[in-house]
C-alpha positions in Angstrom: 0.0 0.0 0.0 2.8 2.4 0.9 4.5 1.5 -2.4 1.4 2.4 -4.3 1.1 5.7 -2.5 4.7 6.5 -3.4 4.1 5.8 -7.0 1.0 7.9 -7.1 2.8 10.8 -5.4 5.7 10.4 -7.9 3.3 10.7 -10.8 1.6 13.7 -9.3 5.0 15.4 -8.9 5.9 14.6 -12.5 2.5 16.1 -13.7 2.9 19.1 -11.5 6.4 19.7 -12.7 5.4 19.3 -16.3 2.6 21.8 -15.8 5.0 24.1 -14.0 7.5 23.9 -16.9 4.7 24.5 -19.5 3.5 27.5 -17.5 7.0 28.9 -17.4 7.4 28.4 -21.2 4.0 30.0 -21.9 4.9 32.9 -19.7 8.2 33.3 -21.4 6.5 33.1 -24.8 3.9 35.6 -23.8 6.5 37.9 -22.5 8.5 37.5 -25.7 5.4 38.3 -27.8 4.5 41.2 -25.6 7.8 42.9 -25.2 10.3 41.4 -27.7 8.1 40.7 -30.8 5.3 42.9 -29.8 5.8 45.5 -32.5 5.9 42.9 -35.2 2.6 41.2 -34.1 0.9 44.4 -33.6 1.9 45.5 -37.1 0.7 42.1 -38.5 -2.6 42.4 -36.8 -3.0 45.9 -38.1 -2.2 44.8 -41.7 -4.8 42.1 -41.5 -7.6 44.4 -40.3 -6.5 47.8 -41.6 -5.2 48.3 -45.2 -4.1 51.1 -47.4 -6.1 50.7 -50.6 -5.2 52.3 -54.0 -7.8 54.6 -55.5 -7.3 54.4 -59.2 -7.1 57.7 -61.0 -9.6 58.3 -63.8 -7.8 57.8 -67.1 -8.1 60.7 -69.5 -10.4 60.5 -72.6 -9.2 60.4 -76.2 -11.1 62.7 -78.5 -11.2 63.1 -82.3 -10.2 66.4 -83.9 -13.9 67.3 -84.2 -14.6 66.6 -80.5 -16.1 63.1 -80.8 -15.2 60.7 -78.0 -12.9 57.9 -79.2 -11.9 56.3 -75.9 -13.2 56.8 -72.4 -13.4 54.9 -69.1 -16.7 54.0 -67.6 -17.5 52.1 -64.4 -18.9 48.5 -64.6 -20.5 47.2 -61.4 -21.0 43.8 -59.8 -23.8 43.3 -57.3 -23.3 40.6 -54.6 -25.4 39.5 -51.6 -24.4 38.9 -48.0 -26.9 36.3 -46.7 -26.0 36.9 -43.0 -26.6 40.7 -43.1 -30.4 41.0 -43.2 -32.7 40.0 -40.4 -34.8 36.9 -41.0 -38.1 38.8 -40.9 -36.7 41.5 -43.3 -35.4 38.9 -45.7 -38.7 36.9 -45.8 -40.8 40.1 -46.1 -38.8 41.5 -49.1 -37.7 38.5 -50.9 -40.6 38.2 -53.3 -40.5 41.8 -54.3 -36.7 41.6 -54.8 -37.0 38.6 -57.1 -39.9 40.3 -59.1 -37.7 43.4 -59.6 -34.7 41.4 -60.7 -36.8 39.3 -63.1 -38.2 42.4 -64.8 -34.8 43.9 -65.1 -32.9 40.9 -66.4 -35.6 38.8 -68.0 -34.9 35.7 -65.9 -37.8 33.8 -64.1 -38.3 35.1 -60.6 -38.3 31.5 -59.4 -34.6 31.2 -60.3 -33.8 34.2 -58.2 -36.0 32.9 -55.3 -34.1 29.6 -55.3 -30.8 31.4 -55.5 -31.4 33.6 -52.5 -32.9 30.8 -50.4 -29.8 28.7 -51.2 -27.5 31.5 -50.2 -29.2 31.8 -46.8 -29.1 28.1 -46.2 -25.4 27.9 -47.0 -24.7 31.2 -45.2 -23.1 32.6 -48.3 -21.7 36.0 -47.7 -20.6 36.7 -51.2 -23.2 35.5 -53.7 -23.1 37.1 -57.1 -26.4 38.6 -58.2 -25.4 40.5 -61.4 -22.3 41.8 -63.1 -21.2 44.1 -65.9 -23.8 46.7 -64.9 -23.8 50.4 -65.8 -24.0 53.1 -63.3 -27.7 53.7 -63.8 -28.4 49.9 -63.6 -26.5 49.7 -60.3 -28.4 52.7 -58.9 -31.7 51.1 -60.0 -30.9 47.8 -58.2 -30.2 49.8 -55.1 -33.8 50.8 -55.0 -35.2 47.2 -55.1 -36.8 45.7 -52.0 -34.4 44.5 -49.3 -31.4 46.0 -51.2 -32.7 49.6 -50.6 -32.0 48.9 -46.9 -28.3 49.1 -47.5 -25.3 46.9 -47.0 -25.7 46.2 -43.3 -29.5 45.6 -43.2 -30.1 44.6 -46.8 -27.0 42.6 -47.6 -26.2 44.3 -50.8 -22.5 44.5 -51.8 -21.4 46.8 -54.7 -18.1 46.3 -56.5 -16.8 48.7 -59.2 -14.4 48.0 -62.0 -13.3 50.6 -64.6 -13.6 49.5 -68.2 -12.1 51.3 -71.2 -14.7 51.7 -74.0 -14.6 53.0 -77.6 -17.9 54.8 -78.5 -17.3 54.5 -82.3 -16.7 50.8 -82.1 -13.8 49.0 -83.8 -13.1 51.7 -86.3 -9.4 52.9 -85.8 -9.2 50.8 -82.7 -5.6 49.8 -83.3 -4.5 53.5 -83.7 -6.6 54.8 -80.8 -5.2 52.0 -78.8 -6.3 49.5 -76.1 -4.9 47.6 -73.2 -3.5 44.1 -73.4 -1.6 41.8 -71.1 2.0 40.7 -72.1 3.7 37.4 -71.5 4.8 38.6 -68.1 1.3 39.5 -67.0 2.0 43.2 -67.3 -0.6 45.6 -68.6 0.4 47.2 -71.9 -1.2 50.0 -73.9 -0.8 50.2 -77.7 -1.6 53.0 -80.1 -2.3 56.5 -78.8 -3.3 55.0 -75.5 0.3 53.7 -75.1 2.2 56.6 -76.7 0.6 59.2 -74.5 0.1 57.0 -71.4 2.0 59.4 -69.2 -0.6 62.1 -69.9 -3.6 59.8 -69.8 -3.0 57.7 -66.7 -3.1 60.4 -63.9 -2.0 59.7 -60.4 -3.6 57.1 -58.1 -4.8 58.1 -54.6 -4.6 56.2 -51.3 -7.4 55.4 -48.8 -7.2 53.6 -45.4 -9.9 50.9 -45.0 -10.8 48.5 -42.2 -11.9 44.9 -42.7 -15.4 44.2 -41.5 -16.0 40.7 -42.9 -14.5 38.3 -45.4 -13.6 40.2 -48.5 -15.4 43.3 -47.3 -13.7 46.6 -46.3 -15.0 50.0 -45.3 -13.3 53.4 -45.2 -12.0 54.4 -41.8 -12.7 58.1 -42.6 -14.2 60.3 -45.3 -10.8 61.8 -46.0 -8.3 60.1 -48.4 -4.7 59.9 -47.4 -3.8 60.8 -51.0 -6.3 62.3 -53.4 -6.3 60.7 -56.9 -5.5 63.1 -59.8 -7.4 62.5 -63.0 -5.5 61.9 -66.2 -5.3 64.5 -69.0 -7.4 64.3 -72.2 -5.8 63.7 -75.5 -7.2 65.3 -78.7 -6.2 63.2 -81.6 -5.9 64.3 -85.2 -8.5 61.8 -86.4 -11.5 63.2 -88.2 -14.4 60.8 -87.5 -16.2 61.6 -90.8 -13.0 61.0 -92.9 -12.2 57.9 -90.8 -15.6 56.4 -91.5 -15.2 57.0 -95.2 -11.7 55.5 -95.3 -12.6 52.5 -93.1 -15.6 51.4 -95.1 -14.0 52.0 -98.5 -11.1 49.8 -97.5 -13.4 47.1 -95.9 -15.4 47.0 -99.1 -12.4 46.3 -101.3 -10.9 43.7 -98.9 -14.2 41.8 -98.8 -14.6 41.8 -102.6 -11.1 40.8 -103.4 -10.9 38.3 -100.4 -7.6 39.9 -99.5 -5.5 39.0 -96.5 -5.0 42.4 -95.0 -4.8 46.1 -95.9 -4.4 49.6 -94.7 -5.3 53.2 -95.6 -4.0 56.5 -94.3 -5.3 60.0 -95.0 -3.0 62.8 -94.0 -3.4 66.6 -94.0 -0.8 67.9 -96.5 0.5 71.0 -94.8 0.4 69.9 -91.2 1.0 66.2 -91.3 -2.1 65.5 -89.1 -3.3 62.0 -89.8 -7.1 62.4 -90.4 -7.8 58.8 -90.9 -6.0 55.5 -90.6 -7.5 52.0 -90.9 -5.7 48.6 -90.6 -7.8 45.5 -91.3 -6.7 41.9 -91.2 -8.7 38.8 -92.2 -9.9 36.5 -89.4 -10.5 32.7 -89.7 -14.2 33.4 -90.3 -13.4 35.7 -93.2 -14.4 38.8 -91.3 -12.0 41.8 -91.0 -10.9 43.5 -87.8 -8.1 45.8 -86.5 -5.3 43.8 -85.0 -1.9 45.1 -86.4 -0.9 48.6 -87.4 0.2 47.7 -90.8 0.5 51.3 -92.0 3.1 52.1 -89.3 4.8 48.8 -88.7 4.8 46.7 -91.9 8.0 47.3 -93.8 8.1 45.7 -97.3 9.2 46.2 -100.9 6.9 49.0 -102.2 7.2 48.2 -105.9 6.1 50.8 -108.4 5.1 53.5 -105.8 8.9 53.9 -105.2 9.4 55.0 -108.8 8.6 58.6 -107.7 11.8 58.7 -105.6 13.8 57.4 -108.5 12.3 59.9 -110.8 13.0 62.8 -108.4 16.6 61.6 -108.0 17.0 61.5 -111.8 15.7 65.0 -112.4 17.7 66.4 -109.5 20.9 64.9 -110.9 20.3 66.9 -114.1 21.5 64.4 -116.6 18.0 63.3 -117.8 14.7 65.0 -118.2 11.1 63.9 -118.4 11.3 64.3 -122.2 14.2 61.7 -122.6 13.1 58.8 -124.8 13.6 55.1 -123.8 12.9 51.9 -125.8 10.9 49.4 -123.7 12.4 46.6 -125.9 9.1 44.7 -126.2 8.6 44.9 -122.4 11.6 42.7 -121.4 15.1 43.8 -120.8 18.0 41.8 -119.2 20.5 43.3 -116.7 23.3 41.0 -115.4 21.3 38.0 -116.4 18.2 39.1 -114.6 15.0 39.9 -116.5 13.0 43.1 -115.9 9.5 42.9 -117.5 6.6 45.3 -118.0 3.1 44.2 -116.8 1.9 45.0 -120.3 2.9 42.2 -122.7 4.9 43.6 -125.6 5.9 46.7 -123.8 5.2 50.3 -124.8 7.6 50.9 -127.7 9.7 54.0 -127.5 8.3 56.5 -124.9 9.5 59.5 -122.9 10.5 59.1 -119.3 7.4 61.0 -118.3 5.1 58.6 -120.3 7.0 55.6 -119.0 6.2 56.8 -115.4 2.5 57.4 -116.3 2.3 53.8 -117.7 4.4 52.4 -114.8 6.9 50.9 -117.2 9.5 48.9 -115.3 11.8 48.7 -118.3 11.8 52.5 -118.9 12.4 53.5 -115.2 15.1 50.8 -114.7 17.0 51.8 -117.8 16.9 55.5 -116.8 18.2 54.7 -113.2 20.8 52.2 -114.3 22.2 54.1 -117.3 22.4 57.3 -115.3 24.0 55.9 -112.1 25.7 52.6 -112.9 29.1 54.2 -112.8 28.4 55.9 -109.5 25.6 54.1 -107.6 26.6 56.0 -104.4 25.2 59.2 -106.0 21.7 57.6 -106.5 21.7 56.2 -102.9 22.9 59.5 -101.6 19.9 61.2 -103.2 17.6 58.7 -101.5 19.3 59.1 -98.1 19.0 62.9 -98.6 15.2 62.5 -98.9 15.3 60.8 -95.5 14.0 57.5 -96.8 16.7 55.5 -95.0 15.5 56.7 -91.6 12.4 56.1 -89.5 9.9 59.0 -89.4 10.0 59.1 -85.6 6.2 59.0 -85.2 4.8 59.0 -81.7 3.2 55.6 -82.0 5.3 52.6 -81.0 6.4 49.9 -83.4 7.4 51.9 -86.5 9.0 49.6 -89.1 12.6 50.2 -90.0 13.2 51.3 -93.6 16.0 49.7 -95.6 17.8 51.4 -98.5 20.8 49.2 -99.5 24.1 51.0 -99.4 26.9 50.3 -101.9 29.3 49.6 -99.1 27.0 46.9 -97.6 28.0 43.2 -98.0 24.5 42.6 -99.4 25.0 45.0 -102.3 25.1 43.3 -105.7 25.2 44.2 -109.4 21.4 44.2 -109.6 20.8 46.3 -106.4 20.8 49.5 -108.4 18.5 48.5 -111.2 16.2 46.7 -108.9 15.7 49.8 -106.8 14.6 51.6 -110.0 11.3 49.8 -109.8 10.9 49.4 -106.1 12.5 46.1 -105.2 15.5 45.2 -103.0 14.5 47.8 -100.4 11.9 48.3 -97.7 9.5 51.0 -96.6 6.4 51.2 -94.5 3.2 52.6 -96.1 3.4 55.6 -93.8 7.0 56.3 -94.8 6.0 56.1 -98.5 3.1 58.4 -97.9 5.3 61.0 -96.0 7.5 61.3 -99.1 4.6 61.8 -101.5 3.1 64.3 -99.1 6.4 66.2 -99.2 6.1 66.5 -102.9 2.5 67.6 -102.7 3.6 70.1 -100.0 6.1 71.7 -102.5 9.1 69.9 -101.1 8.4 70.3 -97.3 8.4 66.9 -95.8 6.6 66.8 -92.4 6.3 64.2 -89.7 2.9 62.4 -89.5 1.2 63.4 -86.3 -1.6 61.5 -84.5 -2.3 64.0 -81.7 -3.0 67.7 -81.8 -3.3 68.7 -78.2 -3.2 67.6 -74.5 -6.0 69.2 -72.4 -7.0 69.3 -68.7 -10.7 69.8 -69.0 -11.0 72.9 -71.2 -7.5 74.1 -70.6 -4.8 73.4 -73.2 -1.7 71.8 -71.6 0.4 71.1 -74.7 -0.1 71.5 -78.5 1.6 69.5 -81.2 2.2 71.6 -84.2 3.8 70.8 -87.6 7.2 69.1 -87.4 9.4 69.5 -90.4 11.6 66.6 -91.3 13.1 68.0 -94.5 12.4 71.6 -95.4 13.1 71.1 -99.1 13.2 67.6 -100.7 14.2 69.0 -104.1 14.1 72.0 -106.4 10.7 73.6 -107.2 11.4 72.8 -110.9 11.6 69.1 -110.2 8.5 69.3 -108.0 6.4 71.0 -110.7 7.5 68.3 -113.3 6.7 65.3 -111.1 3.4 66.8 -110.0 2.4 67.1 -113.7 3.4 63.6 -114.4 1.5 62.2 -111.4 -1.6 64.1 -112.4 -1.3 62.5 -115.9 -1.1 59.0 -114.2 -4.8 59.5 -113.3 -5.8 61.3 -116.4 -4.2 59.0 -119.0 -1.9 56.5 -117.3 -2.4 53.4 -115.2 -4.8 55.2 -112.9 -7.1 56.4 -115.7 -10.0 54.3 -114.4 -10.0 56.6 -111.4 -10.3 59.8 -113.3 -13.2 62.1 -112.6 -14.0 65.5 -114.1 -15.6 66.5 -110.8 -12.4 66.5 -108.7 -8.7 66.3 -109.5 -6.3 63.7 -108.1 -2.6 62.9 -108.6 -0.7 59.8 -107.6 1.0 56.5 -108.6 -0.2 53.0 -108.8 1.8 50.1 -107.5 1.7 46.3 -107.9 4.4 44.5 -106.1 5.3 40.8 -106.0 5.8 39.5 -102.4 7.7 36.3 -101.6 9.1 36.1 -105.1 12.3 34.1 -105.9 13.4 30.9 -107.6 10.5 28.7 -108.1 8.2 31.5 -107.0 9.0 30.9 -103.4 11.1 32.2 -100.6 9.3 32.2 -97.2 6.0 31.2 -98.8 4.0 31.3 -102.0 4.3 34.4 -104.1 1.4 36.9 -103.9 0.7 40.5 -104.9 0.6 43.7 -102.9 -1.6 46.3 -104.6 -1.3 50.0 -103.8 -2.1 53.5 -104.7 -0.6 56.6 -103.2 -1.1 60.3 -104.1 -2.9 63.5 -103.1 -5.9 65.6 -103.9 -6.9 68.1 -105.2 -4.1 67.9 -107.7 -3.7 71.7 -108.1 -3.9 72.7 -104.4 -3.3 69.5 -102.4 -5.1 69.4 -99.1 -4.8 65.7 -98.3 -2.4 62.9 -99.2 -3.5 59.2 -99.0 -2.0 55.8 -99.4 -3.9 52.5 -99.8 -2.1 49.1 -99.6 -4.0 45.8 -100.0 -2.1 42.5 -99.6 -2.9 39.2 -101.3 -6.0 40.0 -103.3 -7.7 37.1 -105.0 -5.8 37.0 -108.4 -8.8 35.7 -110.3 -10.6 38.9 -109.4 -7.7 41.3 -110.0 -4.4 42.4 -108.5 -3.3 45.6 -110.2 -3.0 48.6 -107.9 -5.4 50.7 -110.0 -8.1 48.1 -109.7 -7.7 46.9 -106.1 -6.5 49.9 -104.1 -7.3 52.8 -106.5 -11.0 52.8 -105.9 -10.5 53.3 -102.1 -8.4 56.4 -102.9 -11.0 57.7 -105.3 -13.9 57.0 -102.9 -12.2 59.0 -100.1 -11.5 62.0 -102.4 -15.0 61.9 -103.8 -16.7 61.7 -100.5 -14.6 64.5 -99.0 -15.0 67.0 -101.9 -18.4 66.1 -103.4 -20.6 64.8 -100.6 -21.9 66.9 -97.7 -22.0 65.0 -94.5 -25.2 65.2 -92.6 -23.9 63.6 -89.5 -20.7 62.5 -87.9 -22.2 59.4 -86.4 -20.2 56.3 -87.5 -21.8 53.1 -88.6 -21.2 50.1 -86.5 -19.3 47.4 -88.3 -19.6 44.1 -86.5 -22.6 42.5 -84.8 -20.9 42.4 -81.5 -20.2 46.2 -81.7 -24.0 46.9 -81.4 -23.6 46.3 -77.7 -21.5 49.4 -77.5 -24.5 51.6 -78.7 -25.5 51.6 -75.1 -22.3 53.3 -74.0 -23.7 56.7 -73.2 -26.9 55.2 -71.9 -24.8 53.6 -69.2 -24.1 57.0 -67.8 -27.6 58.1 -67.1 -31.0 56.7 -66.4 -33.0 55.5 -69.4 -36.0 57.4 -68.2 -34.1 60.6 -68.1 -32.9 59.9 -71.6 -36.4 59.3 -72.9 -37.6 62.6 -71.3 -34.5 64.4 -72.6 -34.0 65.5 -69.0 -31.0 66.5 -67.1 -29.0 63.3 -66.2 -28.1 62.4 -62.7 -24.3 62.5 -62.6 -23.9 62.2 -58.8 -21.4 59.4 -58.0 -19.9 59.4 -61.5 -16.2 60.2 -62.1 -15.8 63.9 -62.9 -14.2 63.5 -66.3 -16.9 61.0 -67.4 -19.7 63.4 -66.2 -18.1 66.2 -68.2 -17.8 64.1 -71.3 -21.5 63.0 -71.0 -22.8 66.5 -70.3 -20.7 68.1 -73.0 -22.0 65.6 -75.5 -25.6 66.6 -74.6 -24.8 70.3 -75.2 -24.3 71.6 -71.6 -21.6 74.1 -70.6 -20.0 72.5 -67.7 -18.2 74.2 -64.8 -16.3 72.0 -62.4 -15.3 72.6 -58.8 -12.9 70.2 -57.1 -11.6 66.8 -58.2 -12.8 63.2 -58.0 -16.4 62.0 -58.3 -19.5 64.2 -58.6 -20.9 65.0 -55.2 -23.5 67.5 -56.2 -24.9 69.1 -59.4 -26.6 72.5 -59.8 -29.5 71.2 -62.0 -32.2 68.9 -60.8 -32.0 65.4 -62.4 -34.8 64.8 -64.9 -35.6 68.5 -65.4 -35.8 70.2 -68.8 -32.8 71.9 -70.2 -31.7 74.0 -73.2 -28.6 73.8 -75.3 -25.5 75.6 -73.9 -27.2 75.7 -70.5 -24.7 76.0 -67.7 -24.4 73.2 -65.1 -22.0 73.3 -62.1 -20.6 70.0 -60.7 -19.1 69.9 -57.3 -16.6 67.0 -56.9 -15.5 65.2 -53.8 
C-alpha cells in the first residue's frame, strides 16, 4: 500500500512539474510576444484588419479632332449578396419583391432568383453574385429594389466597381486609338495613342485607409483620403471621325470583294502632317475583318512601283536626264546582269518618254533610266535617296514603326542588280506611312513633315500642350523638279495606269503600285508568291489638301491584283466623299454585330427614363471626367469645382434643359 502511494505521489510530482514547466514556457513566450516581438505582431494584426487601398485615378479621354469621343473609361458594377446581413423577418418580407424586380430587369424567371437567394441563406453565403457588368444607372436602379434599398448592413447588398475602357465609335481605328492588353509577363500594356501618351492619360492614383469588417469586405476608416487621386489628362487626336468612317468602309469593301489577306489606308493633311484617318484591317479565320496590327506604321516591305517617284526625283535632281528623254521598252523585257525586268503590259510600250513611262508604270523604262544614269556611281543615287530621308524612321509617336531599308553600296548585301532593282521598287523596304510621307512632301512643295496623330493635350477645357507641324526635310528637291513630277502624277490619273479613277468633278494625282511578295526561284522564298496592290497620291491635284495611301495584300488573283483596280477605288472614294458629298452627321456606322452592344455606352451613364424625357441626367457618384464628357455631348456648358467624383450638381436630375445651359458640378 505504501509503495502504491509513493508511485501515485511520484506521478503527481511529474505532472505538477510538467505543468509548471509549461506554465513557465508559456509565460516566457507571452513575455516575448508582448515585449520582444510585440511591435511585429501588432503590425501584422493591423495589416490584416486595416489596409491602405489604392484609389485608381480616372484615365483621361481620347477625342477626335472634331470633339467626338474615341476612348473613355466607364464604371462597370457587380452586385453581390451577404446572406448573413439582413434579419430573417426583413429577408422573408422583401424576398418576393426583390425577385420580381430582378426578373423584370434581367428577363430571368423570378423562381430562379428565389431559389438562388434561399440557397444563399441556407449555405450562409456572404458573397453571392447577383449580377455583373452593370452600368452606373443599372447599379443605382438595383439599389432601389426591395431589401437592397435597406443598404449593406441591413439589406446585404455588396457593390463592386471596375473601370472599363470603351470605344464609343466601335472597332473603327481601334488599333490606332489603342487598347490595353496583357503581355507574357502578365504586365498591362497599352498600344496606339493610349500607349504613346500614357504618361498624360493615366493620372496619379490616390490612397485610402480601410478597415476589414468581414471576409472580402472593407469599409473606409474616414471620409478623407490619405492621398487624393489626380485625374489623367485628355488627348485630342488628329483623327476626323467623318473621314475615318469613309476610309474605313472604303477599305473594308475592297478587302471583302477581293478576299484579301489584309490592308491599310492612311489619309494625312498635306500641310500639317495631321493623320485624319487610318485603318488597318486583317482577315480572321471566319473571313471577317478586324483591326489587330498597325500595318501602316509597322509593316516594312518592298513598295514596288510606288517607289518610282523617288527614283524619278533623284534622276531629275541629278540633271542628266529630263522627263522628255526617250527610252525603248524593248518589247517589255530587258536583261541586266542575267536578270529579267519585265513590264506588266505584254509587248511593252515601244519608245516612250521618261514621263510617259512613269505614267504607264513601265518597269523597263524606269530601270533603264536609273541604271544608265547611275551605274558608274551608284553612291550618288543612294545619296539622293538618303537625302530624302528614306533611310530613316519618321519618328512618329506611335510605338512599333517599321525600320526602312535602303541598300548602301558599301553593304555586303550590295550586288550588281541592287541599283536597277531599286529603279522599280525592289530590293529595299519602306512602310506605307514612310512612302506616304515622301509623297506628301512632294504635294507640299518639297516640305516633308512628320505624320502626327495627336493635336493637343488638355486638362478639362484648358490646353496643356499642343503638337504643331514638325518639319523633317524643309526642301526635298528643287521647285522645278516638284512641278514636273506633279504634272506627271496628275497624268497618271488622267491618261496612265490610274485612268480608271479619273473624274472630271475632282482632280487627283498619284501613282499605282503592284508588287510581288515572296518572289524568288521557283516563285517561293518564305512562302507562295502573292501580290501587294497599292495607290498613293494626293488631292486636289492643283492645291493639295490631303495625301493618301492604300495598300492591300494578297487579293484574289482571279478577281484582279493591279493597284489601280484593287487599291485605287479606295483612294477615289475618299477623295470623292470629302469633296463632293456633304456629311449630314458625324455618327459612325457600326461594323460588327458584337459592336452593337456598344451603342449603349452613353446610356450607361444616365437613367433611361431621363434619356427618354431628354431631361438633365443624374451624374452624382460618377467620375468627374466622365460626367463632363456626358454633359458636353448633350450640349451643356460644364463648370467643375474640385476633383474626384461628382458630389453635387446644380441642376435637378430629370428636369428640362436647353442647349448651352450651364451646369455646375461639385466634386468630392
